C-alpha positions as CSV (number, residue, x, y, z in Angstrom):
1,M,-37.8,-65.5,-114.8
2,D,-40.8,-67.4,-116.1
3,D,-44.1,-66.0,-117.4
4,S,-45.5,-65.6,-113.9
5,G,-42.6,-63.3,-112.8
6,Q,-41.1,-66.0,-110.6
7,N,-37.5,-66.9,-110.7
8,A,-37.4,-70.2,-112.6
9,D,-34.3,-71.3,-110.7
10,G,-35.9,-70.6,-107.3
11,P,-36.5,-74.2,-106.0
12,A,-33.2,-75.5,-107.4
13,A,-31.3,-72.5,-106.0
14,S,-33.0,-73.0,-102.7
15,K,-32.1,-76.7,-102.7
16,R,-28.4,-75.9,-103.4
17,K,-28.4,-73.3,-100.6
18,D,-30.0,-75.9,-98.2
19,A,-27.4,-78.5,-99.3
20,R,-24.5,-76.0,-98.6
21,R,-26.0,-75.2,-95.2
22,N,-26.4,-78.9,-94.3
23,Q,-22.8,-79.5,-95.3
24,Q,-21.6,-76.6,-93.2
25,T,-23.5,-78.0,-90.2
26,L,-21.8,-81.4,-90.8
27,L,-18.4,-79.8,-91.0
28,D,-19.0,-77.7,-87.9
29,A,-20.1,-80.8,-86.0
30,A,-17.1,-82.8,-87.2
31,A,-14.7,-80.0,-86.3
32,A,-16.2,-79.9,-82.8
33,V,-15.9,-83.6,-82.3
34,F,-12.4,-83.7,-83.8
35,A,-11.3,-80.9,-81.4
36,T,-12.4,-82.9,-78.3
37,S,-11.8,-86.5,-79.5
38,G,-9.4,-86.4,-82.4
39,V,-9.8,-87.3,-86.1
40,E,-10.4,-90.9,-85.3
41,A,-13.6,-90.1,-83.4
42,P,-16.5,-92.5,-84.3
43,V,-18.7,-91.2,-87.1
44,R,-21.7,-91.9,-84.9
45,D,-20.4,-89.1,-82.6
46,I,-20.2,-86.7,-85.5
47,A,-23.7,-87.7,-86.7
48,A,-25.1,-87.1,-83.2
49,E,-23.4,-83.7,-82.9
50,A,-24.9,-82.7,-86.3
51,G,-28.3,-84.2,-85.6
52,V,-28.2,-86.5,-88.7
53,G,-27.9,-90.1,-89.5
54,M,-24.5,-91.7,-90.3
55,G,-25.7,-92.4,-93.8
56,T,-25.9,-88.6,-94.4
57,I,-22.2,-88.2,-93.5
58,Y,-21.1,-91.1,-95.7
59,R,-23.1,-89.7,-98.6
60,H,-21.2,-86.4,-98.4
61,F,-17.8,-87.9,-97.3
62,P,-17.3,-91.5,-98.4
63,T,-14.0,-91.9,-96.4
64,R,-12.6,-90.5,-93.2
65,A,-9.9,-88.8,-95.2
66,D,-12.5,-87.0,-97.3
67,L,-14.2,-85.8,-94.1
68,V,-10.9,-84.7,-92.4
69,I,-9.8,-82.8,-95.5
70,A,-13.2,-81.1,-95.8
71,V,-13.1,-80.1,-92.2
72,Y,-9.5,-78.8,-92.7
73,R,-10.5,-76.6,-95.6
74,H,-13.7,-75.4,-93.8
75,Q,-11.6,-74.4,-90.7
76,V,-9.0,-72.6,-92.9
77,E,-11.8,-70.6,-94.5
78,T,-13.4,-69.9,-91.1
79,C,-10.1,-68.7,-89.7
80,A,-9.5,-66.6,-92.8
81,E,-12.9,-64.9,-92.7
82,A,-12.7,-64.4,-88.9
83,G,-9.6,-62.2,-89.0
84,P,-11.0,-59.1,-90.7
85,A,-14.4,-59.6,-88.8
86,L,-12.7,-59.7,-85.4
87,L,-10.5,-56.7,-86.3
88,A,-13.6,-54.7,-87.3
89,A,-15.5,-55.7,-84.2
90,G,-12.7,-54.6,-81.8
91,P,-12.3,-53.6,-79.1
92,T,-8.6,-53.4,-79.9
93,P,-6.3,-55.0,-82.6
94,H,-4.5,-56.9,-79.8
95,A,-7.8,-58.4,-78.5
96,A,-8.7,-59.3,-82.1
97,L,-5.4,-61.0,-82.6
98,G,-5.9,-63.0,-79.3
99,R,-9.3,-64.2,-80.3
100,W,-8.2,-65.1,-83.8
101,V,-5.2,-67.1,-82.4
102,G,-7.7,-68.9,-80.2
103,L,-9.6,-70.0,-83.3
104,F,-6.3,-71.0,-84.9
105,V,-5.4,-73.2,-81.9
106,D,-8.8,-75.0,-82.2
107,F,-8.0,-75.6,-85.9
108,L,-4.6,-77.0,-85.1
109,V,-6.1,-79.8,-83.2
110,T,-7.6,-81.1,-86.4
111,K,-4.6,-80.2,-88.5
112,H,-2.3,-82.3,-86.5
113,G,-4.5,-85.4,-87.1
114,L,-4.5,-84.7,-90.8
115,A,-1.1,-86.3,-91.5
116,A,-2.3,-89.6,-90.0
117,A,-5.5,-89.5,-92.0
118,M,-3.5,-88.8,-95.3
119,Q,-0.6,-91.2,-94.8
120,A,-0.4,-92.3,-98.4
121,D,-1.1,-89.0,-100.0
122,N,2.0,-86.7,-99.6
123,A,1.1,-84.6,-102.6
124,G,-2.4,-84.0,-101.3
125,F,-1.1,-83.0,-97.9
126,E,1.4,-80.6,-99.5
127,T,-1.4,-79.0,-101.6
128,L,-3.4,-78.5,-98.4
129,H,-0.5,-77.0,-96.6
130,A,0.1,-74.5,-99.4
131,Y,-3.6,-73.6,-99.3
132,F,-3.3,-73.1,-95.5
133,L,-0.4,-70.7,-95.9
134,D,-2.0,-68.8,-98.9
135,R,-5.2,-68.2,-96.9
136,L,-3.9,-67.6,-93.3
137,L,-0.6,-65.8,-93.7
138,P,-2.2,-62.7,-95.1
139,V,-4.8,-62.7,-92.4
140,C,-2.3,-63.1,-89.6
141,T,-0.1,-60.4,-91.2
142,E,-3.1,-58.0,-91.2
143,L,-3.8,-58.6,-87.5
144,L,-0.2,-58.3,-86.5
145,D,0.3,-55.1,-88.6
146,A,-2.9,-53.5,-87.1
147,A,-1.8,-54.3,-83.5
148,A,1.7,-53.0,-84.2
149,A,0.3,-49.8,-85.8
150,A,-1.8,-49.3,-82.6
151,G,1.4,-49.6,-80.5
152,E,0.0,-52.7,-78.8
153,I,2.7,-55.2,-79.9
154,R,6.3,-55.0,-81.2
155,S,6.7,-54.3,-84.8
156,D,9.3,-57.0,-85.6
157,V,7.0,-60.0,-85.5
158,G,6.4,-61.8,-88.8
159,A,3.3,-63.9,-89.5
160,Y,5.1,-67.0,-90.6
161,P,7.4,-67.5,-87.5
162,F,4.5,-66.5,-85.3
163,L,2.2,-69.1,-86.7
164,R,5.0,-71.7,-86.6
165,G,5.5,-70.8,-82.9
166,V,1.8,-71.2,-82.1
167,G,1.8,-74.5,-84.0
168,N,4.8,-75.8,-82.1
169,L,3.2,-74.9,-78.8
170,C,0.2,-77.0,-79.8
171,I,2.1,-80.2,-80.8
172,G,1.4,-83.0,-78.3
173,A,-1.3,-81.0,-76.5
174,G,-3.7,-84.0,-76.8
175,T,-1.3,-86.5,-75.4
176,D,-0.5,-85.0,-72.0
177,P,-3.4,-83.8,-69.8
178,R,-0.9,-81.7,-67.8
179,Y,0.0,-79.7,-70.9
180,D,-2.1,-76.6,-71.5
181,A,-1.3,-75.4,-75.0
182,R,-4.0,-72.7,-75.0
183,R,-2.5,-71.1,-71.9
184,L,1.0,-71.1,-73.4
185,V,-0.3,-69.6,-76.6
186,E,-2.1,-66.9,-74.6
187,L,1.3,-66.1,-72.9
188,L,2.9,-65.9,-76.3
189,V,0.4,-63.4,-77.6
190,E,0.7,-61.4,-74.4
191,G,4.5,-61.5,-74.8
192,L,4.2,-59.7,-78.2
193,R,3.5,-56.5,-76.3
194,P,6.4,-53.9,-76.6
195,P,8.8,-53.8,-73.6
196,H,7.9,-51.1,-71.0
197,R,10.3,-48.2,-70.9
198,P,11.1,-46.6,-67.6
């Protein structure tokens, strides 16, 4: 605080907060464009979605790989934070799991384009994959455990094979218009329910 009782860091802190918010807007816009058009979508489309000039995007993310990696991390964090929030909001753990898996499927569209964007950086890709597992496996485990404890799904489903299964269902979804990965993932989530006993 300064002599007037004002927070001396006020304007600087406000600028940092605005910069973070602007970057989040860019990442949300890029994720939306990548989900519909792939990671090779023109930067002008991302700029239009975010309501900014292309120079703003290049200032934050000098290369396409920088942008794709930032979107990847942003989406991992969004998925990680969404799990507990969806579980708390209800109406049931199974419904929360279904909504979370929908977010995860949206994320996978970007993830599958990441390998092409990072062709020459295997170590960087492996680091991101480890980050992905560290952040999302515990969230998926929490959702599966809650649904199992509520008797809504079988209790023998592990987070890792489940996420691998979802990921495998999403491979190639963008290359065949007749293939509806989201519908198949919905069937997978529904298939987690325990068998009916006569």
